[in-house]
ROMIVO-588187 format. One record per residue (C-alpha): residue number from 1; residue in one letter; x, y, z. Coordinates in steps of 0.25 Angstrom, whole numbers, plus 5000, padded with zeros to 4 digits. Example, Ala and Ser with C-alpha at 12.3 -4.5 7.8 and 13.67 -1.06 7.14 Angstrom:
2
- 1 a 5049 4982 5031 .
- 2 s 5055 4996 5029 .
# end
This chain:
53
- 1 m 4849 5002 4885 .
- 2 a 4857 5012 4893 .
- 3 e 4868 5008 4902 .
- 4 p 4865 5009 4918 .
- 5 l 4870 5021 4922 .
- 6 n 4881 5019 4934 .
- 7 p 4883 5030 4948 .
- 8 g 4894 5035 4940 .
- 9 d 4888 5037 4926 .
- 10 d 4883 5052 4924 .
- 11 a 4875 5049 4913 .
- 12 a 4873 5036 4903 .
- 13 p 4884 5031 4893 .
- 14 g 4882 5039 4882 .
- 15 t 4875 5052 4886 .
- 16 p 4881 5064 4880 .
- 17 g 4890 5072 4887 .
- 18 t 4897 5061 4897 .
- 19 g 4907 5050 4895 .
- 20 e 4913 5038 4903 .
- 21 d 4923 5038 4912 .
- 22 v 4930 5032 4921 .
- 23 c 4922 5029 4934 .
- 24 r 4930 5038 4947 .
- 25 r 4924 5029 4956 .
- 26 c 4933 5017 4953 .
- 27 g 4942 5023 4942 .
- 28 g 4938 5015 4933 .
- 29 s 4941 5001 4938 .
- 30 s 4926 4997 4939 .
- 31 r 4928 4991 4952 .
- 32 i 4929 5001 4967 .
- 33 d 4930 4991 4982 .
- 34 g 4930 4975 4972 .
- 35 g 4916 4979 4967 .
- 36 e 4909 4987 4955 .
- 37 c 4911 5001 4955 .
- 38 p 4896 5005 4958 .
- 39 n 4901 5021 4951 .
- 40 c 4902 5017 4938 .
- 41 g 4894 5003 4939 .
- 42 g 4908 4994 4937 .
- 43 s 4912 5002 4922 .
- 44 g 4924 5009 4928 .
- 45 k 4916 5020 4918 .
- 46 v 4906 5031 4920 .
- 47 i 4898 5039 4911 .
- 48 e 4903 5054 4915 .
- 49 g 4897 5067 4912 .
- 50 i 4908 5075 4903 .
- 51 g 4912 5089 4897 .
- 52 g 4907 5100 4904 .
- 53 g 4898 5115 4898 .
# end
């Protein structure tokens, strides 16, 4: 079963042309204002497109 996407994810994990990065909203801490970061779902990481071209 595929992992659910968080609002900060560009694509599902393992999608070609993507990679894992630190969530910019929480800075990788997984928390904002004492609660779980809604952007990364509390993981501190997001999946983003890489490369260019």
